[in-house]
C-alpha positions as CSV (number, residue, x, y, z in Angstrom):
1,X,22.0,-10.8,12.7
2,X,20.3,-7.5,12.2
3,X,16.6,-8.1,11.7
4,X,14.8,-5.1,10.1
5,X,11.6,-3.6,11.6
6,X,12.0,-5.6,14.8
7,X,14.9,-4.6,17.1
8,X,13.7,-2.5,20.1
9,X,16.4,0.1,19.6
10,X,15.3,0.6,16.0
11,X,11.6,0.6,16.9
12,X,12.1,3.2,19.6
13,X,13.5,5.8,17.2
14,X,10.5,5.4,14.9
15,X,8.1,5.4,17.9
16,X,9.4,8.8,19.0
17,X,8.3,10.1,15.6
18,X,4.9,8.3,15.6
19,X,4.1,9.2,19.2
20,X,4.8,12.8,18.6
21,X,2.5,12.7,15.5
22,X,-0.2,11.4,17.8
23,X,0.3,14.4,20.1
24,X,2.3,12.7,22.9
25,X,5.0,14.5,24.7
26,X,8.2,12.5,23.9
27,X,10.9,14.9,24.9
28,X,11.7,13.3,28.2
29,X,11.9,9.8,26.7
30,X,14.1,11.1,23.9
31,X,16.5,12.7,26.4
32,X,16.8,9.6,28.5
33,X,17.5,7.5,25.4
34,X,20.2,9.9,24.1
35,X,21.7,10.2,27.6
36,X,22.0,6.4,27.7
37,X,23.8,6.3,24.4
38,X,20.9,5.6,22.1
39,X,20.4,7.0,18.6
40,X,17.1,8.9,18.2
41,X,17.4,9.0,14.4
42,X,15.1,6.5,12.8
43,X,16.8,4.0,10.5
44,X,15.2,4.4,7.1
45,X,16.0,0.8,6.1
46,X,14.5,-0.6,9.3
47,X,17.7,-1.4,11.2
48,X,20.7,0.6,12.3
49,X,24.2,-0.7,11.5
50,X,25.2,-1.7,15.0
51,X,23.1,-3.8,17.5
52,X,22.5,-2.2,20.8
53,X,24.2,-3.8,23.8
54,X,21.9,-5.8,26.2
55,X,21.4,-2.9,28.7
56,X,20.5,-0.4,26.0
57,X,18.2,-2.8,24.3
58,X,16.4,-3.5,27.6
59,X,16.0,0.3,28.1
60,X,14.5,0.6,24.6
61,X,11.9,-2.0,25.5
62,X,11.0,-0.1,28.7
63,X,10.8,3.2,26.9
64,X,8.5,1.6,24.2
65,X,6.2,0.4,27.0
66,X,6.2,3.9,28.5
67,X,5.3,5.5,25.2
68,X,2.6,2.9,24.5
69,X,1.0,3.7,27.8
70,X,0.8,7.5,27.3
71,X,-2.5,8.9,26.0
72,X,-2.5,10.2,22.4
73,X,-4.8,10.7,19.5
74,X,-7.5,8.0,19.7
75,X,-8.5,5.6,16.9
76,X,-12.2,4.4,16.5
77,X,-12.6,1.1,18.3
78,X,-15.6,-0.4,16.5
79,X,-17.0,-0.4,13.0
80,X,-20.0,1.6,14.2
81,X,-17.5,4.2,15.6
82,X,-15.9,4.4,12.2
83,X,-19.1,4.5,10.2
84,X,-20.4,7.4,12.3
85,X,-17.5,9.5,11.0
86,X,-18.2,8.8,7.3
87,X,-20.2,10.9,4.9
88,X,-23.2,9.4,3.1
89,X,-22.5,6.3,1.0
90,X,-22.6,7.0,-2.7
91,X,-25.1,5.4,-5.0
92,X,-23.3,3.2,-7.5
93,X,-24.4,0.3,-9.8
94,X,-23.6,-3.2,-8.4
95,X,-22.5,-4.2,-11.9
96,X,-20.9,-2.3,-14.8
97,X,-22.7,-1.7,-18.1
98,X,-22.6,-5.2,-19.7
99,X,-23.5,-7.0,-16.5
100,X,-21.8,-10.1,-15.1
101,X,-19.6,-10.7,-18.1
102,X,-18.3,-7.1,-18.0
103,X,-17.7,-7.4,-14.2
104,X,-15.6,-10.5,-14.8
105,X,-13.5,-8.8,-17.4
106,X,-13.0,-5.8,-15.0
107,X,-11.9,-8.1,-12.2
108,X,-9.4,-9.7,-14.6
109,X,-8.2,-6.2,-15.6
110,X,-7.8,-5.3,-11.9
111,X,-5.6,-8.2,-11.2
112,X,-3.6,-7.6,-14.4
113,X,-3.3,-3.9,-13.8
114,X,-2.2,-4.4,-10.2
115,X,0.5,-6.8,-11.2
116,X,1.8,-4.7,-14.1
117,X,1.9,-1.5,-12.0
118,X,3.7,-3.3,-9.1
119,X,6.2,-4.8,-11.5
120,X,7.0,-1.4,-13.1
121,X,7.9,0.0,-9.7
122,X,9.8,-2.9,-8.3
123,X,13.4,-2.3,-9.5
124,X,13.4,1.3,-8.2
125,X,11.7,0.7,-4.9
126,X,13.7,2.7,-2.3
127,X,15.4,4.9,-4.9
128,X,14.4,8.6,-4.5
129,X,12.7,10.6,-7.2
130,X,15.9,12.2,-8.4
131,X,17.6,8.9,-8.8
132,X,14.7,7.4,-10.8
133,X,14.8,10.3,-13.2
134,X,18.6,10.0,-13.6
135,X,18.3,6.3,-14.4
136,X,15.6,6.9,-16.9
137,X,17.4,9.8,-18.6
138,X,20.6,7.9,-18.9
139,X,18.9,4.9,-20.6
140,X,16.8,7.1,-22.9
141,X,13.5,6.3,-21.2
142,X,12.5,9.6,-19.8
143,X,9.6,10.3,-19.4
144,X,8.8,6.8,-18.3
145,X,6.5,4.9,-20.6
146,X,7.9,1.3,-20.6
147,X,9.8,-1.1,-18.4
148,X,13.1,-0.1,-16.8
149,X,16.3,-1.5,-18.3
150,X,19.9,-1.8,-17.3
151,X,21.0,-1.9,-20.9
152,X,23.0,1.3,-21.6
153,X,23.0,2.4,-17.9
154,X,26.3,4.1,-17.2
155,X,28.4,2.6,-14.5
156,X,28.5,5.8,-12.4
157,X,24.7,6.1,-12.4
158,X,24.3,2.4,-11.5
159,X,26.7,2.9,-8.6
160,X,25.0,6.1,-7.4
161,X,21.5,4.6,-7.7
162,X,21.7,0.8,-7.3
163,X,18.6,-1.2,-8.3
164,X,16.5,-2.8,-5.6
165,X,18.7,-5.8,-4.9
166,X,15.9,-8.3,-4.5
167,X,13.8,-7.1,-7.5
168,X,16.3,-6.3,-10.2
169,X,16.9,-9.9,-11.3
170,X,13.2,-10.3,-12.2
171,X,11.8,-6.9,-12.9
172,X,13.9,-5.3,-15.7
173,X,12.8,-5.4,-19.3
174,X,15.5,-7.9,-20.2
175,X,14.6,-10.4,-17.5
176,X,10.9,-10.3,-16.8
177,X,9.2,-13.7,-17.0
178,X,5.8,-13.4,-15.3
179,X,5.0,-11.4,-12.2
180,X,7.7,-12.1,-9.6
181,X,6.8,-12.6,-5.9
182,X,5.9,-9.4,-4.1
183,X,3.9,-8.6,-0.9
184,X,1.7,-6.3,-3.0
185,X,0.4,-9.4,-4.7
186,X,0.7,-11.8,-1.8
187,X,-1.8,-9.9,0.2
188,X,-4.7,-9.9,-2.3
189,X,-4.1,-13.6,-2.8
190,X,-4.2,-14.0,0.9
191,X,-7.4,-12.0,1.1
192,X,-8.9,-14.4,-1.5
193,X,-8.1,-17.3,0.8
194,X,-9.5,-15.5,3.8
195,X,-12.9,-15.0,2.1
196,X,-12.9,-18.5,0.7
197,X,-12.4,-19.8,4.3
198,X,-14.6,-17.5,6.3
199,X,-16.8,-15.5,3.9
200,X,-17.6,-11.8,4.5
201,X,-18.2,-12.3,8.2
202,X,-14.5,-12.9,8.9
203,X,-13.0,-11.4,12.1
204,X,-9.7,-9.8,12.8
205,X,-8.7,-12.9,14.7
206,X,-9.4,-14.9,11.5
207,X,-7.0,-12.7,9.7
208,X,-4.4,-13.3,12.4
209,X,-4.8,-17.1,12.2
210,X,-4.5,-17.0,8.4
211,X,-1.3,-15.1,8.6
212,X,0.1,-17.8,10.9
213,X,-1.1,-20.5,8.6
214,X,-0.1,-19.1,5.2
215,X,2.1,-16.0,5.4
216,X,5.9,-16.4,5.9
217,X,7.0,-14.1,8.7
218,X,10.1,-13.1,6.6
219,X,7.9,-11.8,3.9
220,X,6.2,-9.3,6.2
221,X,7.6,-5.8,6.8
222,X,7.1,-2.7,9.0
223,X,3.6,-2.9,10.7
224,X,2.9,-6.4,9.6
225,X,6.1,-7.7,11.0
226,X,5.4,-6.0,14.3
227,X,1.8,-7.3,14.4
228,X,3.1,-10.8,13.5
229,X,5.4,-10.7,16.5
230,X,2.6,-9.6,18.7
231,X,0.4,-12.4,17.5
232,X,3.1,-14.9,18.4
233,X,3.4,-13.2,21.8
234,X,-0.4,-13.7,22.4
235,X,-1.0,-9.9,22.4
236,X,-4.8,-9.6,21.8
237,X,-6.4,-7.7,18.9
238,X,-6.4,-4.7,18.5
239,X,-3.3,-4.2,20.7
240,X,-1.5,-6.1,18.0
241,X,-1.6,-2.8,16.1
242,X,-0.2,-0.6,18.8
243,X,2.2,-2.7,21.0
244,X,5.8,-1.8,20.0
245,X,4.5,-1.0,16.5
246,X,5.6,2.4,15.4
247,X,4.6,1.7,11.8
248,X,0.9,1.6,12.5
249,X,0.1,4.5,10.1
250,X,2.3,3.3,7.3
251,X,1.2,1.9,4.0
252,X,1.0,-1.9,4.8
253,X,-2.7,-2.1,5.4
254,X,-3.5,-0.1,2.2
255,X,-1.8,-2.7,0.0
256,X,-3.8,-5.5,1.5
257,X,-7.4,-4.6,0.6
258,X,-7.9,-4.3,-3.1
259,X,-9.5,-7.7,-3.3
260,X,-12.0,-6.8,-0.6
261,X,-13.2,-4.1,-3.0
262,X,-13.3,-6.2,-6.1
263,X,-15.7,-8.7,-4.4
264,X,-17.9,-5.8,-3.3
265,X,-18.8,-4.2,-6.7
266,X,-20.3,-0.8,-6.1
267,X,-20.6,-1.2,-2.4
268,X,-17.8,1.0,-1.2
269,X,-19.1,1.1,2.4
270,X,-19.2,-2.7,2.6
271,X,-15.7,-2.9,1.1
272,X,-14.5,-0.4,3.7
273,X,-16.0,-2.5,6.5
274,X,-14.1,-5.6,5.3
275,X,-10.9,-3.5,5.0
276,X,-11.3,-2.2,8.6
277,X,-11.6,-5.7,9.9
278,X,-8.4,-6.7,8.2
279,X,-6.4,-3.5,8.8
280,X,-7.0,-3.2,12.6
281,X,-4.8,-6.2,13.1
282,X,-1.7,-4.0,12.4
283,X,-2.8,-0.4,11.9
284,X,-4.6,2.6,13.5
285,X,-6.0,5.9,12.4
286,X,-4.8,6.9,8.9
287,X,-3.2,3.4,8.4
288,X,-6.7,1.9,8.7
289,X,-8.4,4.7,6.8
290,X,-5.9,4.1,3.9
291,X,-7.0,0.5,3.8
292,X,-10.6,1.5,3.7
293,X,-9.9,4.0,0.9
294,X,-8.0,1.5,-1.2
295,X,-10.9,-1.0,-0.8
296,X,-13.3,1.8,-1.8
297,X,-11.3,2.6,-4.9
298,X,-11.3,-1.0,-5.9
299,X,-15.0,-1.4,-5.3
300,X,-15.9,1.6,-7.4
301,X,-13.4,0.7,-10.1
302,X,-15.1,-2.5,-11.1
303,X,-18.4,-0.7,-11.8
304,X,-17.7,3.0,-12.4
305,X,-17.4,4.8,-15.8
306,X,-14.4,7.0,-15.1
307,X,-11.6,7.9,-12.7
308,X,-13.4,10.8,-11.2
309,X,-16.4,8.7,-10.3
310,X,-14.0,6.2,-8.6
311,X,-12.3,8.9,-6.6
312,X,-15.6,10.5,-5.6
313,X,-16.9,7.2,-4.4
314,X,-13.8,6.3,-2.4
315,X,-13.9,9.7,-0.7
316,X,-17.1,8.6,1.0
317,X,-15.2,6.0,3.1
318,X,-12.5,8.5,4.3
319,X,-13.4,10.3,7.5
320,X,-13.5,14.1,6.9
321,X,-10.8,16.0,8.8
322,X,-8.4,13.0,8.8
323,X,-4.9,13.2,7.6
324,X,-5.8,10.9,4.8
325,X,-8.7,13.1,3.7
326,X,-6.2,16.0,3.4
327,X,-3.7,13.9,1.5
328,X,-6.2,12.6,-1.0
329,X,-7.7,16.0,-1.5
330,X,-4.3,17.5,-2.3
331,X,-3.5,14.8,-4.8
332,X,-6.8,15.1,-6.5
333,X,-6.7,18.9,-6.7
334,X,-3.2,18.9,-8.1
335,X,-4.2,16.2,-10.6
336,X,-7.3,18.1,-11.8
337,X,-5.1,21.1,-12.4
338,X,-2.3,19.1,-14.2
339,X,-2.3,19.0,-18.0
340,X,-0.3,15.8,-18.0
341,X,2.8,17.4,-19.5
342,X,6.2,16.7,-18.1
343,X,6.3,20.2,-16.5
344,X,2.8,19.8,-15.1
345,X,3.5,16.4,-13.5
346,X,6.8,17.7,-12.1
347,X,5.0,20.7,-10.5
348,X,2.4,18.5,-9.0
349,X,4.9,16.1,-7.5
350,X,7.0,19.0,-6.3
351,X,4.0,20.2,-4.3
352,X,3.3,16.8,-2.8
353,X,6.9,16.3,-1.8
354,X,7.0,19.7,-0.2
355,X,3.9,18.8,1.9
356,X,4.9,15.2,2.8
357,X,8.6,14.9,2.2
358,X,9.3,14.6,5.9
359,X,7.5,11.3,6.2
360,X,9.0,7.9,5.7
361,X,8.9,6.6,2.1
362,X,6.3,3.9,3.1
363,X,4.0,6.1,5.1
364,X,0.3,6.1,4.2
365,X,-0.2,9.8,3.6
366,X,2.5,10.7,1.1
367,X,1.8,7.6,-1.0
368,X,-2.0,8.2,-0.8
369,X,-1.4,11.7,-2.2
370,X,0.7,10.2,-5.0
371,X,-2.0,7.6,-5.8
372,X,-4.7,10.2,-6.0
373,X,-2.5,12.5,-8.1
374,X,-1.6,9.7,-10.5
375,X,-5.2,8.7,-10.9
376,X,-6.5,12.2,-11.4
377,X,-3.7,13.2,-13.8
378,X,-3.7,10.0,-15.8
379,X,-7.4,10.3,-16.4
380,X,-7.8,6.5,-17.0
381,X,-4.8,6.0,-19.3
382,X,-2.9,3.0,-18.0
383,X,0.7,3.8,-18.9
384,X,0.7,7.5,-17.8
385,X,-1.1,6.7,-14.6
386,X,1.3,4.0,-13.3
387,X,4.3,5.9,-14.6
388,X,3.5,8.9,-12.5
389,X,3.0,6.7,-9.5
390,X,6.5,5.3,-10.0
391,X,8.4,8.4,-10.9
392,X,7.0,10.1,-7.8
393,X,9.4,8.1,-5.7
394,X,8.5,6.7,-2.3
395,X,6.8,3.3,-2.3
396,X,7.0,2.9,-6.1
397,X,5.7,-0.6,-6.5
398,X,2.8,-0.3,-4.0
399,X,1.6,3.0,-5.3
400,X,1.7,1.9,-8.9
401,X,0.0,-1.4,-7.9
402,X,-3.0,0.4,-6.5
403,X,-3.1,2.8,-9.4
404,X,-2.8,0.0,-11.9
405,X,-5.5,-2.0,-10.2
406,X,-7.9,0.9,-10.5
407,X,-7.1,1.9,-14.1
408,X,-6.9,-1.8,-15.2
409,X,-10.4,-2.4,-13.8
410,X,-11.9,0.7,-15.5
411,X,-10.7,-0.3,-19.0
412,X,-9.1,-3.7,-19.1
413,X,-9.0,-3.7,-22.9
414,X,-6.8,-0.6,-22.8
415,X,-4.1,-1.8,-20.5
416,X,-2.0,-2.6,-23.6
417,X,0.2,-5.5,-24.6
418,X,3.3,-3.6,-23.7
419,X,2.3,-4.1,-20.1
420,X,0.5,-7.4,-20.2
421,X,2.7,-9.6,-22.4
422,X,5.7,-9.9,-20.1
423,X,3.4,-11.0,-17.3
424,X,2.4,-14.1,-19.3
425,X,-0.7,-14.4,-17.1
426,X,1.4,-15.5,-14.1
427,X,1.9,-14.3,-10.6
428,X,4.6,-15.8,-8.3
429,X,3.9,-15.9,-4.6
430,X,5.5,-17.1,-1.4
431,X,2.1,-18.3,-0.1
432,X,1.0,-22.0,-0.2
433,X,0.3,-23.2,-3.7
434,X,3.1,-21.3,-5.4
435,X,2.7,-19.6,-8.7
436,X,-0.8,-18.5,-9.7
437,X,-2.6,-17.9,-13.0
438,X,-4.3,-14.5,-13.3
439,X,-7.2,-16.3,-15.0
440,X,-7.7,-18.5,-12.0
441,X,-7.4,-15.7,-9.5
442,X,-10.0,-13.6,-11.4
443,X,-12.3,-16.5,-11.6
444,X,-12.1,-17.2,-7.8
445,X,-12.6,-13.5,-7.1
446,X,-15.8,-13.3,-9.2
447,X,-17.1,-16.4,-7.5
448,X,-16.9,-14.5,-4.1
449,X,-18.6,-11.4,-5.3
450,X,-21.7,-10.0,-3.7
451,X,-24.6,-11.0,-6.0
452,X,-26.2,-8.4,-8.2
453,X,-29.3,-8.5,-6.1
454,X,-27.7,-7.2,-2.9
455,X,-25.2,-8.0,-0.1
456,X,-24.5,-11.7,0.6
């Protein structure tokens, strides 16, 4: 059995990359690994084709320990440390125009938009940008403005760019029946349960316990899978984020925190604090900052008047000088310059890929740049915004889910039946309770919101 994102020999290859990014000298470790017969090339899919023999696997564990012990770039240890890095918090209303009823509609739009965006990206997750374009052109759907289809797809294109194996049976136009199970929707549902159980004072240990209670280990990936293993090994927080976890700056934490923003309308700093408490279980540095940014986007989206106001507000929970700040700034700048044409979008995405194409397709920075670009270019239009996030490649379903949640919250009435009808108001999940109704999820979310009079 080859378990992805878990075997020491596979983790070490990724850790060599991550440690180097943190400023650690890894040359000697790499040399020892190669001399022993190890492969230093990270497996993009999370596991190499051949398991390491026992002696080599044992060496990989030892070398992971050695790299963990070496000093590198630090991550803030407490919320006070994080907060000291942030610019002043923006002044936003705590409810949109229209009051509580409008807020409730926006929360419903956020859930719906997140589901629709995620679903659009599911069948092409892991397919590179060129393959996505070839699929769409060969089925007469380029530029993307509706669901993917296998109808009319030539055999050679299908062979060259196979659909995501798990997602294709439930996420193509001809077979969609509600929102299928996906970690991008599992996590906001899990966050809902977290707040219902513990309120806004939850701790990172509370998050860990909830994972053990409700989250199937097999439906975790990358940093979350490493952290889950560490929890079971009784590794204390926050070492759960660093011990044998080379994925600590990847996108996993960013996809977990939308709900923490939705229940903090207009309070981006409060949303970021909740996101930090969640994210530090599995992530560090830009991985944590990405979670804070996503929560800030969600917090602003349920009260703001336009995309630029949302992006401005979320910038206030990103430490200046961080890698995330640079990625978001690049995406926003390119989006402001883009006229929305096919050529303009292509040029913007070319620039982002030139800057971040060396990163793994589920890293935080490349996907954050795409999210910012899609939001800025789409200017609040649902279809164009999520379509840009998908055709950018990389983590297609996660990026489009975040974008869809923001744009859906800003204008729920403008999402459009093309995107909402196939959902049928349903979200499947691998969490306890099974399939959920969007109406019920939105209602429970609103019930947890900070009151209009101030923080709870």
